[in-house]
Structure formats: structure tokens, C-alpha cells
N, C-alpha and C positions, 0 to 999 in steps of 0.2 A: 945170721943171714947176711949174705954178701950181695951187695948190689954191684953189679958189673956194669960200667958205663958203656961198654961195647954192646952189650945185650940191650941196653936201653936205647941206644942209637939205632940198632938193628930193628928193634920193636917199633920205633917211631918211623923209620924208613919203610918197614913193612906196612905200617898203618897208612902212610902217605901213599904208597904204591896201591894199596887196597882201595883207598879213597879215589885215586886217579882212575883205576880200572872200573870201579863202581860208577864214577861220574861218567866215564866214557861209554860204558855199555848199559848201564841201568838208568841213569838220570835222563838222558835224551829220550830213550824210548818211553820211559815213565811219563816225562813231561809231554811228549807227543800224544800219548794215550789220554792224559788228563786234558790236553788242549782239544783233542778230538771229542772227548766226552763233553767238554764245555760248549763246543760248537753244536753238538747234537742237542744239548739242553736248550741253547739259544734258538736253534731252529724249531724245536718243539714248542717253545714259548711263543715264537712268532706265528707258527701255524695255529696254535691255540687262540692267539689274539685275532688272527684273520678269521678263523672259524666263528669266534665269538661275535666279531663285527658282522659277518655274513648272517649269523643267526639273528642278531638284532635287526639287521636290515630286512630279513625275511619276516620277522615278527611285525615290523612296522607295515610291510606290504600286506600281510594277512590281516592286520588290524584295519587298514584302510579298506581292503576288500570286504571285510566283515561289516564295516560301517556302511559301505555302498550297498551290500546285500540287504542289510536291515532297512535302509532307505527305500530300496526297490520293493521289498516285501511290504512295507508300509503303503507305498503307492499302489501296489496291486490290491491290497486290502481295501483302500479307499475307492479304487475303481470298481472292485467287485461289489462293495456296499452300494455305490451309486447305481451300478447296473441292476442290482437286486431291487433297489427302490424304484427305479424306472420300470422294471418289469412288473413289480407289484402295482404301481400306479396304472400301468396299461391293463393289467388283468382286472383291476377294480373298475376302470372305465368301461371295459368290455362287458363286465358283469352288469353294470348299471344300464348300459345300452340294451343288453339282452332282456333285463328285467322290464325296462320300459316297453320294449316290443311285446313282451308277453302280456303286460298289463293292458296295453292298447288293444291287442288282439282279443283279450278276454272281455274288454269293454265293448268292442265291436260285436263279439259273439253274444254278449248279454243283451245288447241293444237289439240285435237281430231276433233273438229268442223272445224278447219282450214284444217286439212288433208282431211276430208270428202268433204269440199267445193272445195278444189284443185282437188280431185279425180273426183268430179262431173263435174267441169269445163273441166278437161282433157277428160272425157268421152264425154262430149258435144262437145268439140273441135274436138275430133276424129270422132264423128258422123257427124259433119258438114263437116269435111275434106273428109270423105268418100262420103258424098252426093255430094260434089263439084267434087270430083274425078270421081264419077259415071256419073255425068252430062257431064264432060269433055270427058270422054271416049265415050259417046253416040254421040257426034258430033265433027267434026273437027272445030277448032276455027279460025275465022279471027278476025280482030281487033274489029269490031262492035259486033261480037258474044262474044268475050272476055269481052268487056265492059258490055254487057247485062248480061252475066253470073255472073260477080262480083256484079252488082246491085241486081240481083235476089238472090244471095247468101246472101248479106247483109240484104235484105228484109226478107228472110226466117230465118236468124239468129235472127233478131229482133222479129219475130213472136214466135219463140221457147222460147225465154226468157220470 
């Protein structure tokens, strides 16, 4: 095998020319594309960080709103419980007042009925006494008549009732 120095020099010159052409036409566009890709990745990372920060801020806002909502719900529950207790107390007081009115009315009615019954009994007793007195006046009494008159009076009083 023969090594020809001219061929080696030509091969080296061809290689250098190829490197220069590749550097000129491929290296700059390839580096530009890689730089563009790096910028895109950087922009995407920045956007992702901004979105993450916004999501964290929104999470904090939502947490604060949720805490405020819970507090407000607790206050509403306390107010509703108080209103329920007040309403219950009012209803109980009204019921007690109504019960007292009914009891007082019933006592008045009982008292009136008692007075009417006593008056009727007095009228009846007076009537019976008058009947007995009129019978006594009609005849003079001996012991047998007296006994018969009392028995008759008792019998008539029983029939009247």
C-alpha cells in the first residue's frame, strides 16, 4: 500500500472545507434552533412558575373565604338557636297565660254553678218547708200524726228530687 502525501493533503483540505461549510451552513442554524428551544423552555418554566404562584395565591384566597364562610355559618347557627329559644320561651309563656285564663274561667264557672245549685237547694228547701208548714197548719198534730207527717214529707221530698 502506498501512501501518497498529496492525497493525504487533499483529504485534509477536503475535510477542512467540509468543516467550514458545515460550520457556516449547519452550525449557526443548529445553534439558533437550540437557542430558540432553550428560550421556549425558559418561557415555559417562567409561565409554569407564574401559574403555580397564581394557584397558590388563589388557594390562599379560597382558604380565607372558606374560613370566613365557616365563621358566618357558625354565627347564623348561633342566631338561629337563639331565635328558636326565644320563640320557644314566648310560646311557653303564651301557653301558661292561656292555661291560667282557662283555669280562672273554669273556677268562675264552678263558683257560679255552685251558687246556682245552692240557690236551687235553698229554694227547694224553702218550698218543702212551706209545704210542711202548710200541712202542719191544716191539722193539729198528735204523736202518730207527727210521725206520719214526717214520713210523708220525706216521701214527697224524695219524689221531687
